[in-house]
Structures are given as structure tokens and as C-alpha cells.
C-alpha positions as CSV (number, residue, x, y, z in Angstrom):
1,M,22.2,-7.6,-1.3
2,S,22.1,-11.4,-1.5
3,T,18.7,-11.5,0.3
4,P,15.7,-12.3,-1.8
5,L,14.2,-9.4,-3.9
6,I,10.4,-8.9,-4.4
7,I,9.2,-6.4,-6.9
8,D,5.6,-5.1,-6.4
9,T,4.7,-3.6,-9.7
10,D,1.7,-2.2,-11.8
11,I,3.4,-3.4,-14.9
12,G,1.4,-2.9,-18.1
13,D,1.0,0.8,-18.4
14,D,4.0,3.2,-18.4
15,P,6.9,1.1,-19.7
16,D,9.1,2.1,-16.8
17,D,7.8,-0.9,-14.8
18,T,8.8,-3.2,-17.7
19,V,12.2,-1.6,-17.9
20,A,12.7,-2.2,-14.2
21,L,11.6,-5.8,-14.3
22,L,13.8,-6.4,-17.3
23,I,16.9,-5.1,-15.5
24,A,16.2,-7.0,-12.3
25,A,15.6,-10.2,-14.3
26,R,18.7,-9.8,-16.4
27,T,21.1,-8.6,-13.6
28,E,19.8,-9.7,-10.2
29,P,20.1,-13.4,-9.3
30,A,18.3,-12.9,-6.1
31,L,15.1,-11.7,-7.8
32,A,12.6,-14.2,-6.4
33,L,9.0,-12.9,-6.7
34,V,7.0,-10.5,-8.7
35,V,3.7,-9.2,-7.2
36,T,1.3,-7.1,-9.2
37,S,-0.6,-4.1,-7.9
38,D,-3.7,-2.4,-9.3
39,E,-4.4,-5.7,-11.0
40,R,-6.8,-5.8,-14.0
41,D,-8.3,-9.3,-14.0
42,G,-4.9,-10.9,-13.9
43,L,-3.5,-9.3,-17.0
44,R,-0.6,-7.5,-15.3
45,A,0.6,-10.8,-13.8
46,R,0.3,-12.7,-17.1
47,F,2.4,-10.0,-18.9
48,A,5.0,-10.2,-16.1
49,R,5.0,-14.0,-16.4
50,Q,5.5,-13.8,-20.2
51,L,8.3,-11.3,-19.9
52,L,10.2,-13.4,-17.3
53,D,9.7,-16.5,-19.4
54,R,11.2,-14.8,-22.4
55,L,14.2,-14.0,-20.2
56,G,14.6,-17.6,-19.0
57,R,13.6,-16.7,-15.5
58,S,11.1,-19.4,-14.8
59,D,12.6,-19.5,-11.3
60,V,10.9,-16.2,-10.4
61,A,7.4,-16.6,-9.1
62,V,4.6,-14.3,-10.2
63,V,1.5,-13.5,-8.1
64,A,-1.5,-11.5,-9.1
65,G,-2.0,-9.0,-6.3
66,A,-4.7,-6.6,-5.2
67,Q,-7.3,-5.3,-7.6
68,I,-8.5,-2.0,-6.3
69,A,-11.4,-1.4,-8.7
70,P,-13.7,-3.9,-10.5
71,S,-12.3,-2.5,-13.8
72,G,-10.1,0.2,-15.0
73,P,-8.6,1.8,-18.1
74,R,-7.4,-0.7,-20.8
75,L,-3.8,-1.7,-20.3
76,C,-1.4,-0.8,-23.2
77,V,0.0,-4.4,-23.2
78,Q,-3.3,-6.2,-23.3
79,D,-2.8,-7.2,-27.0
80,L,0.9,-8.2,-26.4
81,I,0.0,-11.1,-24.0
82,D,0.2,-14.5,-25.5
83,P,-3.1,-16.4,-25.1
84,G,-1.2,-19.4,-23.7
85,V,0.1,-17.6,-20.7
86,P,-2.0,-18.8,-17.8
87,R,-3.5,-16.9,-14.9
88,Q,-1.1,-16.6,-11.9
89,T,-1.8,-17.4,-8.2
90,R,-3.3,-14.7,-6.0
91,E,-1.7,-16.0,-2.7
92,V,0.6,-13.1,-2.0
93,A,1.3,-13.9,1.7
94,D,2.1,-17.5,1.0
95,A,4.5,-16.6,-1.8
96,V,6.4,-14.1,0.5
97,A,6.5,-16.6,3.4
98,A,8.1,-19.2,1.1
99,L,11.1,-17.1,0.3
100,S,13.1,-16.9,3.5
101,D,13.0,-16.8,7.3
102,G,15.2,-13.7,7.3
103,P,15.2,-10.3,5.7
104,V,13.6,-9.8,2.3
105,R,14.0,-6.7,0.0
106,W,10.8,-5.2,-1.2
107,A,10.9,-2.8,-4.2
108,G,7.5,-1.1,-4.3
109,L,6.8,0.3,-7.8
110,G,3.0,0.7,-7.6
111,F,0.2,1.2,-5.2
112,L,0.9,0.1,-1.7
113,S,-2.1,-2.2,-1.4
114,N,-0.3,-5.5,-1.2
115,L,2.2,-4.2,1.3
116,A,-0.6,-2.9,3.5
117,A,-2.4,-6.2,3.4
118,L,0.8,-7.9,4.7
119,C,1.1,-5.2,7.5
120,V,-2.5,-5.9,8.6
121,H,-2.9,-9.7,8.1
122,R,0.8,-10.9,8.3
123,P,2.8,-8.5,10.4
124,D,5.3,-11.3,11.0
125,L,6.1,-11.1,7.3
126,A,5.9,-7.3,7.0
127,E,8.4,-6.8,9.8
128,R,11.1,-8.7,7.8
129,L,10.7,-6.6,4.7
130,V,13.4,-4.0,3.8
131,V,11.2,-1.6,1.9
132,T,12.1,0.8,-0.9
133,Q,9.0,2.5,-2.3
134,M,8.6,4.7,-5.4
135,G,6.0,7.2,-4.3
136,G,5.2,10.5,-2.7
137,A,6.0,14.0,-3.7
138,L,6.6,17.3,-1.9
139,E,7.1,19.9,-4.6
140,R,4.6,18.8,-7.4
141,D,1.0,20.0,-7.6
142,P,-0.1,20.3,-3.9
143,A,-3.7,19.7,-4.9
144,R,-3.1,16.3,-6.2
145,P,-1.4,13.2,-4.5
146,E,1.5,11.5,-6.3
147,F,0.1,8.6,-8.3
148,N,1.3,5.6,-6.2
149,F,0.4,7.2,-2.9
150,G,-3.0,8.5,-4.2
151,G,-4.1,5.3,-6.0
152,D,-4.8,3.6,-2.6
153,P,-4.3,6.3,0.0
154,S,-5.6,4.1,2.9
155,A,-3.0,1.5,2.1
156,T,-0.3,4.2,1.9
157,R,-1.2,5.5,5.4
158,T,-1.3,1.9,6.8
159,V,2.1,1.1,5.5
160,L,3.7,4.2,6.7
161,A,2.2,3.8,10.2
162,E,3.3,0.2,10.4
163,L,6.8,0.0,8.9
164,T,10.0,1.2,10.5
165,L,12.0,3.7,8.4
166,P,11.0,2.8,4.9
167,T,13.0,4.3,2.0
168,L,11.0,6.6,-0.3
169,V,12.1,7.6,-3.8
170,I,9.8,10.6,-4.5
171,A,8.5,11.9,-7.7
172,D,10.1,15.3,-7.3
173,L,13.4,13.6,-8.5
174,T,11.9,11.4,-11.2
175,Y,9.8,13.9,-13.2
176,R,13.0,15.5,-14.5
177,P,14.3,15.8,-18.1
178,P,17.1,13.2,-17.7
179,M,14.4,10.6,-16.8
180,R,12.1,11.3,-19.7
181,V,11.9,8.8,-22.6
182,E,10.3,9.7,-25.9
183,P,10.0,8.1,-29.3
184,G,13.4,7.6,-30.8
185,S,15.2,6.9,-27.5
186,P,17.6,4.0,-27.5
187,L,15.4,2.4,-24.8
188,C,12.5,2.0,-27.4
189,A,14.5,-0.1,-29.9
190,G,13.7,-3.7,-30.3
191,T,15.0,-6.9,-31.9
192,S,12.6,-9.3,-33.4
193,G,11.6,-12.3,-31.4
194,T,13.2,-11.2,-28.1
195,W,12.3,-9.6,-24.9
196,S,13.4,-6.3,-26.3
197,Q,10.8,-6.5,-29.0
198,L,8.1,-6.8,-26.3
199,L,9.5,-3.7,-24.7
200,S,9.6,-1.7,-27.9
201,E,6.0,-2.8,-28.7
202,Q,4.9,-1.6,-25.3
203,F,6.7,1.7,-25.8
204,R,4.8,2.2,-29.1
205,A,1.5,1.5,-27.5
206,W,2.2,3.9,-24.7
207,F,3.4,6.7,-26.9
208,A,0.1,6.3,-28.9
209,I,-1.8,7.7,-25.9
210,P,0.3,10.0,-26.2
211,K,2.5,10.3,-23.1
212,P,6.2,10.3,-22.5
213,S,7.7,7.7,-20.2
214,Y,9.6,8.7,-17.0
215,Q,11.9,6.1,-15.5
216,H,10.6,6.4,-12.0
217,D,10.6,2.7,-11.2
218,P,14.1,1.7,-12.4
219,L,15.4,4.4,-10.1
220,A,13.6,3.0,-7.1
221,L,14.8,-0.4,-8.2
222,S,18.4,0.7,-8.3
223,V,18.1,1.6,-4.7
224,A,16.7,-1.7,-3.7
225,M,19.6,-3.3,-5.6
226,G,22.2,-1.5,-3.6
227,Q,23.2,1.1,-6.2
228,D,24.2,4.6,-4.9
229,F,22.8,7.0,-7.5
230,V,20.3,8.4,-5.0
231,T,21.2,10.3,-1.8
232,F,18.9,10.2,1.2
233,E,18.2,11.9,4.5
234,K,16.0,11.1,7.4
235,A,12.8,13.2,7.4
236,R,9.4,13.2,9.0
237,I,6.3,13.2,6.8
238,A,2.6,13.2,7.1
239,V,0.2,11.7,4.5
240,D,-3.5,12.9,4.4
241,E,-6.6,10.9,3.5
242,A,-6.1,11.6,-0.2
243,G,-2.5,10.5,-0.2
244,R,-0.9,13.9,-0.3
245,M,2.5,14.1,1.4
246,T,4.0,16.9,3.4
247,L,6.9,17.3,5.8
248,S,5.8,17.3,9.4
249,P,8.0,17.5,12.5
250,D,5.5,15.2,14.3
251,G,5.1,12.8,11.3
252,I,6.5,9.4,10.5
253,E,10.2,9.0,10.1
254,V,11.4,7.9,6.6
255,Q,14.5,7.8,4.5
256,L,13.7,10.5,1.9
257,S,15.4,10.8,-1.5
258,R,17.1,14.2,-1.9
259,S,19.3,14.1,-5.1
260,V,20.1,11.8,-8.0
261,D,23.3,11.3,-10.1
262,Y,21.4,11.2,-13.3
263,A,24.4,10.5,-15.6
264,R,25.5,7.4,-13.7
265,F,21.9,6.2,-13.3
266,T,21.3,6.5,-17.1
267,A,24.5,4.6,-17.8
268,W,23.4,1.8,-15.5
269,L,19.9,1.8,-17.1
270,H,21.3,1.4,-20.6
271,E,23.8,-1.3,-19.4
272,G,21.0,-3.2,-17.8
273,L,19.1,-3.3,-21.1
274,D,22.3,-4.3,-23.0
275,L,22.2,-1.2,-25.3
276,P,25.2,-0.5,-27.5
277,A,27.9,1.6,-26.0
278,A,27.4,4.2,-28.7
279,S,23.8,4.7,-27.5
280,R,24.7,5.6,-23.9
């Protein structure tokens, strides 16, 4: 767990990405790099940079990663980004190569586009990554792919074909009542002038859509950080051209999440955000 940690995130929409980055920045000294996925003209990377700077983590580099479409829906943090936060570099491979000559942890919390590009163009880097990916589903709507797998299905298929035994935290276990955050939750409270105010403002903007927030990404992060709230078993899966996942005896072998200790995870989540004991 002392190896460098990379977080690949589509921060800026559902606040679960922000919660994950906050916990990593506050509790994980080995957090070394944040890469953004499904980028929107550099806004996701600028928001990540602002958040890290408010936490005093100028040591953590931020890179603006793959932008899948020329434009997309407006982010809910667009009005929260300070004008003085500069654009971040777009050199993902160079940033990964600069971290270590040995293994590197990769916590994938968004589309798999950046990881696929490494697999194709820098396989020497990709083979050193210990990958935990939030994505895939078996029991949800079979007509639709899970969001992260379906956002860039070609990238999803590339990554699964190239990596050896990636760890998948699937949405079947994250769209559950214990993972749901709604207005009034302790996670939404903020203190003026701090990183927590930025989080609470993002929650308010997200709830105005209106949508609840499910803490998918902090759960995947907990696995990458060595926590044991999730149990896994080896399984073989197939992913079709739309990104829909199924079990397949002839498929690709992965470590597949099977159960979660939600009570222990929730306690860890609240501790990572420094919430009062009475709120846990």
C-alpha cells in the first residue's frame, strides 16, 4: 500500500468522485496523481486542482485526460471553480511514467479511456498498474450498460483484453440504500472557507438536478487503498460492443466484487471526511 496511487476520475458531476478524492487526499500520503476522464474543456482537472490545493496537497499532480465528445452536459461544479485555477497538463503517459519504476495503484472511477490509451500506446506502463475499477453490472437493467463501462465501451473492451486480473467493483453493490446520500445527510454539511464548503456546494448543485448521490467511487477507492469492506471472487466476464457485461465461462478473468460490509464502509467514509462521531 506504499506504492504510488493514481485516481482516474470524472469529478465534477455526482459528488461521490469529490468525496473519494477528499478522502484520498486527507488520508493517503501515497496519492501521487489525479487524471480526469470524460473531460470537459479542462474543467474537471481545474476543479480537482482547486480541491487538492485547498487541502494543502500541492504535491499531487493533476492531468486533464481524455475528452470523449466535443461537448457535454454542463458540470455541476462549473460555477465553483476559481478563475485563477489554471488549465492542467494533458500529458497522461508522461505523468504516470514519472511516478515509479515499479508497481503503481490505479483507482479507476470514471470511463476507461485513459487506461485504454496507456494499454495501446504505453503497454510498458500499463503492465505495471494494479487496477481497481468502479464499473460494470450484472443485475441492473440488462438493456443498458453500466455508466462507466458504457461511456466509452471500446476503451472498456480494450482494457479488459489487455490487463491481467483487474479488480472490478460493480454497480450491483453500489446502488443500494446504505450508499445513498440525499439532502440532510452529514456528508452534505459544510464549513465556511474550507474544502468541506466546496463539497457541500457541489452537493447542493447536484441535488438541484434533482438526483441522489450514491457513493460508488469511495467504495472502489477503499479497495485500492487496501481496506477490506468488499469481498471478491474470481469470475469470467464478457463485455459487448455497448459495454454491457455478462458472466461468460469463456470470458476474461477478473476479480469481481460479491458483497460489502456497508456499516464498516460508512464508518470509514465518515471518518475520512472528519465528521463528528455523533453523525456516524
